[in-house]
N, C-alpha and C positions, 0 to 999 in steps of 0.2 A: 799877962794875957795873950798879947799881942808876942811879946818876944816869945815865947813857949811855939804859940804857933810858927814862928818866923822860924825857928831852930826845928820843929816836926819837916816842916816844907824844904827847907835846905835839907833835911837824912835820908830825906826819902829821896830829894833830888841825885846826892851824892850813891847813895846805891844803886839808882838806875842806872846814873851814867857811867859808874867805876869800871864794871864789868867783873866786879867780885860774887863770891857766890853766896847772894842773896835771895830771899823771895825762892822764886821754883827755880833756880838752877842749882839742882840737885843731880848726881849723878845716877845714871839709867842699872838695867837691874845683869847688866854685865861690861866689862871692859870691850869698845868695838873694835872691830876688825880696822877701822880709820882712827888712827893717833889724833890725841886731840894736840894743840902745837903754840906754843908761846905767842902772845901777838903785841908784847910790848918789847921797848930792844933792851937788850943788856944794862945791866945800870939804873935800869929804872923799875919800878915795881913790877913784878911781872904777873898777869892772868893770862888764863888758856881761853883757846877760840870757842871751846864748846863743852859745858860738864854734862851735858848727855852723853860723851864717850867714855868717861869715866865708869866704871863700877864700881861694888862696894870695898872697898879696902877688907882684905883679906884679915884673918885674926893674927896671922903670923907676922906681919907687916905693920900692922895700927900702930908699936911703939915706934917704930923708924918712922910714919909718916907723920905722928904728932910733933915728933922731934924735927923733922925738915919745916912742918908749917910752924912751930915755935920757933925756930933761928930767922922764920922771916918775917914774924910778929903778928901769926895769920892763924893763933888757935890751934884748932888739931883737924888732922885729914878725915875728909869725908868721904873722898874717892880716889879711887885705883887706876892707874894705866901702866902696864908692862911696860910697852914703849914708845913712850913722848918724844914729841917735835921740838927740837928750839926755833928762835924766834927766826932761825934760815930755813926752815924744816929739814933740817937733820936729826935723823937719829941722836937721844940726848946718851944713849947707853947705859940708862939708869932706870928707875922704877919713878911716875910719875904718881905727885900727889894733889887734889885739891883738895884747897886749905878751904875753913872757915873759922870766923869769928863767930866765940859765943861768950 
């Protein structure tokens, strides 16, 4: 019982402080005019600064987004932005996807 409780508390802690798309970190109604930005340096697990800057994934990009997320080990694409920024604040020159583990 205590082991289960410890696991639950640890899991919640990880979810709250990891920056992943958990709980209420969902995309907005449409991609924002402000671009989302990666907040972790290259070579590390990549996280976006604000999930609300993404919009829903257009149907024509869902497969591409799912493949991109799967390649990173992050389930499927739940958000889309046409012009995301990299860690250095420069345009990535490709579409960005918000990924979530299911």
